[in-house]
PyMOL Python script that loads the backbone (N, CA, C, O; Angstrom):
from pymol import cmd

cmd.read_pdbstr("""\
ATOM      1  N   MET A   1      22.619 -38.207   6.830  1.00  0.00           N
ATOM      2  CA  MET A   1      21.443 -38.003   7.652  1.00  0.00           C
ATOM      3  C   MET A   1      20.451 -39.151   7.490  1.00  0.00           C
ATOM      4  O   MET A   1      19.746 -39.500   8.437  1.00  0.00           O
ATOM      5  N   LYS A   2      20.394 -39.737   6.297  1.00  0.00           N
ATOM      6  CA  LYS A   2      19.430 -40.812   6.090  1.00  0.00           C
ATOM      7  C   LYS A   2      19.663 -41.974   7.039  1.00  0.00           C
ATOM      8  O   LYS A   2      18.710 -42.549   7.565  1.00  0.00           O
ATOM      9  N   SER A   3      20.906 -42.319   7.259  1.00  0.00           N
ATOM     10  CA  SER A   3      21.193 -43.475   8.100  1.00  0.00           C
ATOM     11  C   SER A   3      21.296 -43.118   9.578  1.00  0.00           C
ATOM     12  O   SER A   3      21.326 -44.013  10.423  1.00  0.00           O
ATOM     13  N   GLY A   4      21.349 -41.846   9.905  1.00  0.00           N
ATOM     14  CA  GLY A   4      21.492 -41.420  11.297  1.00  0.00           C
ATOM     15  C   GLY A   4      20.164 -41.032  11.934  1.00  0.00           C
ATOM     16  O   GLY A   4      19.093 -41.234  11.362  1.00  0.00           O
ATOM     17  N   THR A   5      20.265 -40.478  13.119  1.00  0.00           N
ATOM     18  CA  THR A   5      19.093 -40.012  13.863  1.00  0.00           C
ATOM     19  C   THR A   5      19.134 -38.495  13.955  1.00  0.00           C
ATOM     20  O   THR A   5      20.161 -37.919  14.313  1.00  0.00           O
ATOM     21  N   VAL A   6      18.063 -37.871  13.646  1.00  0.00           N
ATOM     22  CA  VAL A   6      17.971 -36.417  13.772  1.00  0.00           C
ATOM     23  C   VAL A   6      17.679 -36.088  15.230  1.00  0.00           C
ATOM     24  O   VAL A   6      16.673 -36.529  15.784  1.00  0.00           O
ATOM     25  N   ASP A   7      18.564 -35.310  15.848  1.00  0.00           N
ATOM     26  CA  ASP A   7      18.346 -34.953  17.245  1.00  0.00           C
ATOM     27  C   ASP A   7      17.997 -33.479  17.433  1.00  0.00           C
ATOM     28  O   ASP A   7      17.805 -33.021  18.559  1.00  0.00           O
ATOM     29  N   PHE A   8      17.917 -32.744  16.335  1.00  0.00           N
ATOM     30  CA  PHE A   8      17.569 -31.333  16.426  1.00  0.00           C
ATOM     31  C   PHE A   8      16.865 -30.920  15.152  1.00  0.00           C
ATOM     32  O   PHE A   8      17.334 -31.226  14.056  1.00  0.00           O
ATOM     33  N   PHE A   9      15.748 -30.230  15.280  1.00  0.00           N
ATOM     34  CA  PHE A   9      14.982 -29.751  14.131  1.00  0.00           C
ATOM     35  C   PHE A   9      14.555 -28.326  14.423  1.00  0.00           C
ATOM     36  O   PHE A   9      14.083 -28.034  15.522  1.00  0.00           O
ATOM     37  N   THR A  10      14.714 -27.442  13.462  1.00  0.00           N
ATOM     38  CA  THR A  10      14.300 -26.063  13.661  1.00  0.00           C
ATOM     39  C   THR A  10      13.837 -25.466  12.331  1.00  0.00           C
ATOM     40  O   THR A  10      14.161 -25.980  11.261  1.00  0.00           O
ATOM     41  N   PHE A  11      13.091 -24.400  12.416  1.00  0.00           N
ATOM     42  CA  PHE A  11      12.744 -23.629  11.227  1.00  0.00           C
ATOM     43  C   PHE A  11      12.693 -22.165  11.627  1.00  0.00           C
ATOM     44  O   PHE A  11      12.501 -21.828  12.796  1.00  0.00           O
ATOM     45  N   SER A  12      12.866 -21.319  10.656  1.00  0.00           N
ATOM     46  CA  SER A  12      12.818 -19.879  10.904  1.00  0.00           C
ATOM     47  C   SER A  12      11.498 -19.329  10.396  1.00  0.00           C
ATOM     48  O   SER A  12      11.063 -19.639   9.287  1.00  0.00           O
ATOM     49  N   TYR A  13      10.879 -18.523  11.208  1.00  0.00           N
ATOM     50  CA  TYR A  13       9.665 -17.833  10.798  1.00  0.00           C
ATOM     51  C   TYR A  13       9.769 -16.417  11.320  1.00  0.00           C
ATOM     52  O   TYR A  13       9.895 -16.208  12.527  1.00  0.00           O
ATOM     53  N   TYR A  14       9.720 -15.460  10.443  1.00  0.00           N
ATOM     54  CA  TYR A  14       9.920 -14.089  10.865  1.00  0.00           C
ATOM     55  C   TYR A  14       8.604 -13.345  11.042  1.00  0.00           C
ATOM     56  O   TYR A  14       8.284 -12.910  12.148  1.00  0.00           O
ATOM     57  N   SER A  15       7.859 -13.198   9.994  1.00  0.00           N
ATOM     58  CA  SER A  15       6.590 -12.487  10.114  1.00  0.00           C
ATOM     59  C   SER A  15       5.785 -12.653   8.837  1.00  0.00           C
ATOM     60  O   SER A  15       6.310 -13.059   7.800  1.00  0.00           O
ATOM     61  N   SER A  16       4.511 -12.335   8.931  1.00  0.00           N
ATOM     62  CA  SER A  16       3.663 -12.339   7.743  1.00  0.00           C
ATOM     63  C   SER A  16       3.741 -10.965   7.081  1.00  0.00           C
ATOM     64  O   SER A  16       4.303 -10.026   7.646  1.00  0.00           O
ATOM     65  N   THR A  17       3.181 -10.857   5.896  1.00  0.00           N
ATOM     66  CA  THR A  17       3.151  -9.572   5.205  1.00  0.00           C
ATOM     67  C   THR A  17       1.725  -9.253   4.791  1.00  0.00           C
ATOM     68  O   THR A  17       0.862 -10.131   4.758  1.00  0.00           O
ATOM     69  N   THR A  18       1.492  -8.012   4.483  1.00  0.00           N
ATOM     70  CA  THR A  18       0.175  -7.559   4.050  1.00  0.00           C
ATOM     71  C   THR A  18       0.334  -6.751   2.761  1.00  0.00           C
ATOM     72  O   THR A  18       1.448  -6.449   2.334  1.00  0.00           O
ATOM     73  N   ALA A  19      -0.777  -6.418   2.166  1.00  0.00           N
ATOM     74  CA  ALA A  19      -0.770  -5.605   0.942  1.00  0.00           C
ATOM     75  C   ALA A  19      -1.923  -4.606   1.021  1.00  0.00           C
ATOM     76  O   ALA A  19      -2.944  -4.873   1.654  1.00  0.00           O
ATOM     77  N   THR A  20      -1.753  -3.480   0.387  1.00  0.00           N
ATOM     78  CA  THR A  20      -2.796  -2.457   0.336  1.00  0.00           C
ATOM     79  C   THR A  20      -2.577  -1.557  -0.881  1.00  0.00           C
ATOM     80  O   THR A  20      -1.472  -1.468  -1.416  1.00  0.00           O
ATOM     81  N   ASP A  21      -3.636  -0.905  -1.298  1.00  0.00           N
ATOM     82  CA  ASP A  21      -3.483   0.097  -2.357  1.00  0.00           C
ATOM     83  C   ASP A  21      -3.555   1.510  -1.771  1.00  0.00           C
ATOM     84  O   ASP A  21      -3.588   2.490  -2.516  1.00  0.00           O
ATOM     85  N   ASN A  22      -3.580   1.615  -0.447  1.00  0.00           N
ATOM     86  CA  ASN A  22      -3.639   2.898   0.240  1.00  0.00           C
ATOM     87  C   ASN A  22      -2.212   3.399   0.502  1.00  0.00           C
ATOM     88  O   ASN A  22      -1.503   2.810   1.318  1.00  0.00           O
ATOM     89  N   PRO A  23      -1.782   4.458  -0.162  1.00  0.00           N
ATOM     90  CA  PRO A  23      -0.401   4.933  -0.012  1.00  0.00           C
ATOM     91  C   PRO A  23      -0.109   5.593   1.338  1.00  0.00           C
ATOM     92  O   PRO A  23       1.050   5.881   1.635  1.00  0.00           O
ATOM     93  N   THR A  24      -1.125   5.837   2.156  1.00  0.00           N
ATOM     94  CA  THR A  24      -0.898   6.491   3.450  1.00  0.00           C
ATOM     95  C   THR A  24      -0.633   5.501   4.583  1.00  0.00           C
ATOM     96  O   THR A  24      -0.310   5.920   5.694  1.00  0.00           O
ATOM     97  N   VAL A  25      -0.761   4.202   4.330  1.00  0.00           N
ATOM     98  CA  VAL A  25      -0.502   3.193   5.361  1.00  0.00           C
ATOM     99  C   VAL A  25       0.999   3.128   5.611  1.00  0.00           C
ATOM    100  O   VAL A  25       1.780   3.050   4.663  1.00  0.00           O
ATOM    101  N   PRO A  26       1.419   3.160   6.897  1.00  0.00           N
ATOM    102  CA  PRO A  26       2.855   3.093   7.180  1.00  0.00           C
ATOM    103  C   PRO A  26       3.461   1.762   6.736  1.00  0.00           C
ATOM    104  O   PRO A  26       2.796   0.726   6.743  1.00  0.00           O
ATOM    105  N   ILE A  27       4.735   1.815   6.351  1.00  0.00           N
ATOM    106  CA  ILE A  27       5.470   0.622   5.933  1.00  0.00           C
ATOM    107  C   ILE A  27       6.147   0.023   7.165  1.00  0.00           C
ATOM    108  O   ILE A  27       6.788   0.734   7.938  1.00  0.00           O
ATOM    109  N   ALA A  28       5.999  -1.288   7.340  1.00  0.00           N
ATOM    110  CA  ALA A  28       6.621  -1.989   8.466  1.00  0.00           C
ATOM    111  C   ALA A  28       8.027  -2.417   8.079  1.00  0.00           C
ATOM    112  O   ALA A  28       8.287  -2.768   6.929  1.00  0.00           O
ATOM    113  N   ALA A  29       8.917  -2.385   9.037  1.00  0.00           N
ATOM    114  CA  ALA A  29      10.272  -2.887   8.825  1.00  0.00           C
ATOM    115  C   ALA A  29      10.227  -4.404   8.817  1.00  0.00           C
ATOM    116  O   ALA A  29       9.236  -5.001   9.238  1.00  0.00           O
ATOM    117  N   GLY A  30      11.268  -5.012   8.353  1.00  0.00           N
ATOM    118  CA  GLY A  30      11.329  -6.460   8.344  1.00  0.00           C
ATOM    119  C   GLY A  30      12.731  -6.934   8.057  1.00  0.00           C
ATOM    120  O   GLY A  30      13.594  -6.145   7.672  1.00  0.00           O
ATOM    121  N   ASN A  31      12.963  -8.215   8.241  1.00  0.00           N
ATOM    122  CA  ASN A  31      14.282  -8.770   8.017  1.00  0.00           C
ATOM    123  C   ASN A  31      14.606  -8.819   6.529  1.00  0.00           C
ATOM    124  O   ASN A  31      15.641  -8.311   6.098  1.00  0.00           O
ATOM    125  N   MET A  32      13.722  -9.429   5.747  1.00  0.00           N
ATOM    126  CA  MET A  32      13.971  -9.584   4.317  1.00  0.00           C
ATOM    127  C   MET A  32      12.945  -8.835   3.462  1.00  0.00           C
ATOM    128  O   MET A  32      13.238  -8.454   2.329  1.00  0.00           O
ATOM    129  N   MET A  33      11.759  -8.629   4.001  1.00  0.00           N
ATOM    130  CA  MET A  33      10.679  -8.039   3.206  1.00  0.00           C
ATOM    131  C   MET A  33      10.089  -6.843   3.939  1.00  0.00           C
ATOM    132  O   MET A  33      10.074  -6.791   5.169  1.00  0.00           O
ATOM    133  N   ARG A  34       9.612  -5.898   3.168  1.00  0.00           N
ATOM    134  CA  ARG A  34       8.922  -4.736   3.735  1.00  0.00           C
ATOM    135  C   ARG A  34       7.536  -4.680   3.114  1.00  0.00           C
ATOM    136  O   ARG A  34       7.334  -5.091   1.972  1.00  0.00           O
ATOM    137  N   GLY A  35       6.596  -4.170   3.877  1.00  0.00           N
ATOM    138  CA  GLY A  35       5.249  -4.039   3.360  1.00  0.00           C
ATOM    139  C   GLY A  35       4.418  -3.210   4.315  1.00  0.00           C
ATOM    140  O   GLY A  35       4.931  -2.752   5.335  1.00  0.00           O
ATOM    141  N   PRO A  36       3.155  -3.007   4.013  1.00  0.00           N
ATOM    142  CA  PRO A  36       2.286  -2.232   4.894  1.00  0.00           C
ATOM    143  C   PRO A  36       2.213  -2.862   6.289  1.00  0.00           C
ATOM    144  O   PRO A  36       2.141  -4.084   6.420  1.00  0.00           O
ATOM    145  N   ALA A  37       2.234  -2.037   7.309  1.00  0.00           N
ATOM    146  CA  ALA A  37       2.132  -2.521   8.685  1.00  0.00           C
ATOM    147  C   ALA A  37       0.747  -3.128   8.908  1.00  0.00           C
ATOM    148  O   ALA A  37      -0.261  -2.565   8.482  1.00  0.00           O
ATOM    149  N   ASN A  38       0.707  -4.271   9.573  1.00  0.00           N
ATOM    150  CA  ASN A  38      -0.560  -4.921   9.905  1.00  0.00           C
ATOM    151  C   ASN A  38      -1.048  -4.349  11.233  1.00  0.00           C
ATOM    152  O   ASN A  38      -0.410  -4.585  12.260  1.00  0.00           O
ATOM    153  N   PRO A  39      -2.156  -3.605  11.250  1.00  0.00           N
ATOM    154  CA  PRO A  39      -2.623  -2.957  12.478  1.00  0.00           C
ATOM    155  C   PRO A  39      -3.137  -3.944  13.523  1.00  0.00           C
ATOM    156  O   PRO A  39      -3.380  -3.548  14.663  1.00  0.00           O
ATOM    157  N   TYR A  40      -3.309  -5.210  13.170  1.00  0.00           N
ATOM    158  CA  TYR A  40      -3.824  -6.207  14.101  1.00  0.00           C
ATOM    159  C   TYR A  40      -2.721  -6.956  14.846  1.00  0.00           C
ATOM    160  O   TYR A  40      -3.011  -7.799  15.694  1.00  0.00           O
ATOM    161  N   LEU A  41      -1.463  -6.656  14.537  1.00  0.00           N
ATOM    162  CA  LEU A  41      -0.343  -7.350  15.165  1.00  0.00           C
ATOM    163  C   LEU A  41       0.477  -6.407  16.027  1.00  0.00           C
ATOM    164  O   LEU A  41       0.514  -5.198  15.798  1.00  0.00           O
ATOM    165  N   GLN A  42       1.141  -6.992  17.033  1.00  0.00           N
ATOM    166  CA  GLN A  42       2.129  -6.233  17.792  1.00  0.00           C
ATOM    167  C   GLN A  42       3.413  -6.190  16.970  1.00  0.00           C
ATOM    168  O   GLN A  42       3.603  -6.990  16.054  1.00  0.00           O
ATOM    169  N   HIS A  43       4.293  -5.247  17.308  1.00  0.00           N
ATOM    170  CA  HIS A  43       5.559  -5.114  16.586  1.00  0.00           C
ATOM    171  C   HIS A  43       6.705  -5.065  17.586  1.00  0.00           C
ATOM    172  O   HIS A  43       6.553  -4.539  18.688  1.00  0.00           O
ATOM    173  N   SER A  44       7.858  -5.618  17.197  1.00  0.00           N
ATOM    174  CA  SER A  44       9.036  -5.627  18.062  1.00  0.00           C
ATOM    175  C   SER A  44       9.629  -4.223  18.139  1.00  0.00           C
ATOM    176  O   SER A  44       9.170  -3.298  17.469  1.00  0.00           O
ATOM    177  N   GLN A  45      10.657  -4.089  18.969  1.00  0.00           N
ATOM    178  CA  GLN A  45      11.320  -2.785  19.087  1.00  0.00           C
ATOM    179  C   GLN A  45      12.002  -2.367  17.785  1.00  0.00           C
ATOM    180  O   GLN A  45      12.332  -1.194  17.606  1.00  0.00           O
ATOM    181  N   TRP A  46      12.214  -3.322  16.875  1.00  0.00           N
ATOM    182  CA  TRP A  46      12.814  -3.030  15.568  1.00  0.00           C
ATOM    183  C   TRP A  46      11.748  -2.781  14.503  1.00  0.00           C
ATOM    184  O   TRP A  46      12.085  -2.514  13.350  1.00  0.00           O
ATOM    185  N   GLY A  47      10.458  -2.865  14.874  1.00  0.00           N
ATOM    186  CA  GLY A  47       9.377  -2.621  13.928  1.00  0.00           C
ATOM    187  C   GLY A  47       8.897  -3.855  13.186  1.00  0.00           C
ATOM    188  O   GLY A  47       8.057  -3.743  12.293  1.00  0.00           O
ATOM    189  N   TRP A  48       9.416  -5.047  13.536  1.00  0.00           N
ATOM    190  CA  TRP A  48       8.998  -6.287  12.883  1.00  0.00           C
ATOM    191  C   TRP A  48       7.668  -6.747  13.447  1.00  0.00           C
ATOM    192  O   TRP A  48       7.446  -6.661  14.655  1.00  0.00           O
ATOM    193  N   SER A  49       6.787  -7.229  12.600  1.00  0.00           N
ATOM    194  CA  SER A  49       5.495  -7.765  13.031  1.00  0.00           C
ATOM    195  C   SER A  49       5.706  -9.058  13.807  1.00  0.00           C
ATOM    196  O   SER A  49       6.552  -9.877  13.447  1.00  0.00           O
ATOM    197  N   ILE A  50       4.934  -9.235  14.870  1.00  0.00           N
ATOM    198  CA  ILE A  50       4.956 -10.466  15.660  1.00  0.00           C
ATOM    199  C   ILE A  50       3.647 -11.179  15.369  1.00  0.00           C
ATOM    200  O   ILE A  50       2.576 -10.713  15.759  1.00  0.00           O
ATOM    201  N   ASP A  51       3.736 -12.311  14.680  1.00  0.00           N
ATOM    202  CA  ASP A  51       2.540 -13.001  14.205  1.00  0.00           C
ATOM    203  C   ASP A  51       2.513 -14.449  14.703  1.00  0.00           C
ATOM    204  O   ASP A  51       2.893 -15.355  13.962  1.00  0.00           O
ATOM    205  N   PRO A  52       2.068 -14.684  15.949  1.00  0.00           N
ATOM    206  CA  PRO A  52       2.061 -16.049  16.488  1.00  0.00           C
ATOM    207  C   PRO A  52       1.112 -16.984  15.738  1.00  0.00           C
ATOM    208  O   PRO A  52       1.386 -18.180  15.640  1.00  0.00           O
ATOM    209  N   LYS A  53       0.018 -16.474  15.215  1.00  0.00           N
ATOM    210  CA  LYS A  53      -0.878 -17.332  14.437  1.00  0.00           C
ATOM    211  C   LYS A  53      -0.216 -17.752  13.135  1.00  0.00           C
ATOM    212  O   LYS A  53      -0.426 -18.871  12.668  1.00  0.00           O
ATOM    213  N   GLY A  54       0.573 -16.878  12.549  1.00  0.00           N
ATOM    214  CA  GLY A  54       1.305 -17.216  11.340  1.00  0.00           C
ATOM    215  C   GLY A  54       2.330 -18.302  11.601  1.00  0.00           C
ATOM    216  O   GLY A  54       2.525 -19.188  10.768  1.00  0.00           O
ATOM    217  N   GLN A  55       2.992 -18.243  12.761  1.00  0.00           N
ATOM    218  CA  GLN A  55       3.962 -19.277  13.116  1.00  0.00           C
ATOM    219  C   GLN A  55       3.257 -20.615  13.297  1.00  0.00           C
ATOM    220  O   GLN A  55       3.752 -21.644  12.836  1.00  0.00           O
ATOM    221  N   TYR A  56       2.114 -20.609  13.960  1.00  0.00           N
ATOM    222  CA  TYR A  56       1.340 -21.840  14.136  1.00  0.00           C
ATOM    223  C   TYR A  56       0.916 -22.411  12.783  1.00  0.00           C
ATOM    224  O   TYR A  56       1.011 -23.617  12.554  1.00  0.00           O
ATOM    225  N   GLU A  57       0.453 -21.545  11.897  1.00  0.00           N
ATOM    226  CA  GLU A  57       0.000 -21.990  10.574  1.00  0.00           C
ATOM    227  C   GLU A  57       1.163 -22.592   9.782  1.00  0.00           C
ATOM    228  O   GLU A  57       0.992 -23.605   9.104  1.00  0.00           O
ATOM    229  N   LYS A  58       2.329 -21.979   9.866  1.00  0.00           N
ATOM    230  CA  LYS A  58       3.507 -22.516   9.182  1.00  0.00           C
ATOM    231  C   LYS A  58       3.824 -23.922   9.688  1.00  0.00           C
ATOM    232  O   LYS A  58       4.137 -24.811   8.896  1.00  0.00           O
ATOM    233  N   HIS A  59       3.745 -24.125  10.988  1.00  0.00           N
ATOM    234  CA  HIS A  59       4.004 -25.448  11.575  1.00  0.00           C
ATOM    235  C   HIS A  59       2.938 -26.449  11.112  1.00  0.00           C
ATOM    236  O   HIS A  59       3.264 -27.577  10.742  1.00  0.00           O
ATOM    237  N   ARG A  60       1.688 -26.042  11.132  1.00  0.00           N
ATOM    238  CA  ARG A  60       0.597 -26.930  10.717  1.00  0.00           C
ATOM    239  C   ARG A  60       0.776 -27.372   9.267  1.00  0.00           C
ATOM    240  O   ARG A  60       0.617 -28.551   8.952  1.00  0.00           O
ATOM    241  N   LEU A  61       1.103 -26.436   8.391  1.00  0.00           N
ATOM    242  CA  LEU A  61       1.296 -26.769   6.986  1.00  0.00           C
ATOM    243  C   LEU A  61       2.480 -27.710   6.782  1.00  0.00           C
ATOM    244  O   LEU A  61       2.436 -28.594   5.927  1.00  0.00           O
ATOM    245  N   SER A  62       3.534 -27.518   7.566  1.00  0.00           N
ATOM    246  CA  SER A  62       4.689 -28.411   7.425  1.00  0.00           C
ATOM    247  C   SER A  62       4.337 -29.829   7.855  1.00  0.00           C
ATOM    248  O   SER A  62       4.888 -30.787   7.312  1.00  0.00           O
ATOM    249  N   GLN A  63       3.434 -29.984   8.814  1.00  0.00           N
ATOM    250  CA  GLN A  63       3.020 -31.303   9.253  1.00  0.00           C
ATOM    251  C   GLN A  63       2.132 -31.990   8.210  1.00  0.00           C
ATOM    252  O   GLN A  63       2.160 -33.215   8.086  1.00  0.00           O
ATOM    253  N   GLU A  64       1.354 -31.218   7.470  1.00  0.00           N
ATOM    254  CA  GLU A  64       0.480 -31.782   6.434  1.00  0.00           C
ATOM    255  C   GLU A  64       1.285 -32.316   5.248  1.00  0.00           C
ATOM    256  O   GLU A  64       0.806 -33.189   4.525  1.00  0.00           O
ATOM    257  N   ARG A  65       2.489 -31.811   5.041  1.00  0.00           N
ATOM    258  CA  ARG A  65       3.297 -32.207   3.884  1.00  0.00           C
ATOM    259  C   ARG A  65       4.010 -33.539   4.077  1.00  0.00           C
ATOM    260  O   ARG A  65       4.644 -34.033   3.144  1.00  0.00           O
ATOM    261  N   LYS A  66       3.925 -34.119   5.239  1.00  0.00           N
ATOM    262  CA  LYS A  66       4.615 -35.385   5.513  1.00  0.00           C
ATOM    263  C   LYS A  66       4.078 -36.515   4.680  1.00  0.00           C
ATOM    264  O   LYS A  66       4.553 -37.645   4.792  1.00  0.00           O
TER     265      LYS A  66
END
""", "prot")
cmd.dss("prot")
cmd.show_as("cartoon", "prot")
cmd.util.cbc("prot")
cmd.orient("prot")
């Protein structure tokens, strides 16, 4: 890869997580992690949080590491 040209770049971003000490908060489903559902986010038909701001932040942080 060092001597070649990269013609495709991708990253995976699934969702953010939250924490609470309130045992009555529903647990959100997820691909790898489970945690309290974030009431400020929409959720997919599988119950996964959809966090577009989190995806943007992940991209921004990756650009700062260059």
